[in-house]
VOGU-3710 file (C-alpha; in Angstrom, 3 decimals, decimal comma):
1> xxxxxxxxxx> 26,486/-9,049/0,695  22,427/-8,882/0,640  20,949/-5,455/0,287  17,321/-4,968/1,031  14,476/-4,769/-2,010  13,425/-1,438/-0,669  14,576/1,053/1,473  13,467/0,550/5,300  11,067/3,708/5,307  9,527/2,730/2,119
11> xxxxxxxxxx> 8,838/-0,864/3,581  7,294/0,760/6,769  5,009/3,184/4,773  3,893/0,006/2,885  3,101/-1,866/6,141  1,253/0,990/7,676  -0,818/1,151/4,486  -1,512/-2,710/4,762  -2,223/-2,130/8,382  -4,987/0,695/7,594
21> xxxxxxxxxx> -6,457/-1,952/5,079  -6,838/-4,475/7,631  -8,309/-2,167/10,078  -10,736/-1,442/7,426  -9,552/2,161/7,333  -10,106/2,568/3,680  -10,129/6,092/3,272  -6,698/6,478/5,020  -5,392/3,668/3,275  -6,145/5,162/0,028
31> xxxxxxxxxx> -4,403/8,460/0,850  -1,196/6,734/2,146  -1,410/4,838/-0,965  -1,323/8,051/-3,355  1,497/9,198/-1,525  3,140/5,867/-2,312  2,202/5,589/-5,715  3,956/9,155/-6,517  6,958/7,527/-4,890  7,014/4,184/-6,454
41> xxxxxxxxxx> 5,131/4,558/-9,362  1,435/3,035/-10,098  2,549/-0,391/-11,533  4,554/-1,187/-8,400  3,443/-4,754/-7,396  2,699/-3,571/-3,580  0,627/-0,536/-4,912  -1,180/-2,726/-7,539  -1,710/-5,270/-4,575  -2,927/-2,715/-2,257
51> xxxxxxxxxx> -5,140/-1,039/-4,621  -6,619/-4,455/-5,757  -7,373/-5,148/-1,941  -9,173/-2,131/-1,261  -11,258/-2,221/-4,475  -12,137/-6,014/-3,352  -12,954/-4,957/0,152  -15,439/-2,187/-1,392  -17,392/-4,479/-3,565  -17,745/-7,356/-1,049
61> x> -19,034/-4,847/1,605
//
């Protein structure tokens, strides 16, 4: 029996955050990311990935 890595609700919230990043809505993405960081921790791999992506986009613009 295989158990999902994360609860579905958390996975959906992470997906929403990455959708905001893809849509270049970085302010909204950062707010969502802050909520998720409080739940998952700052060192969670998806949190780190999202923060790195946002930082990269900001530097390129």
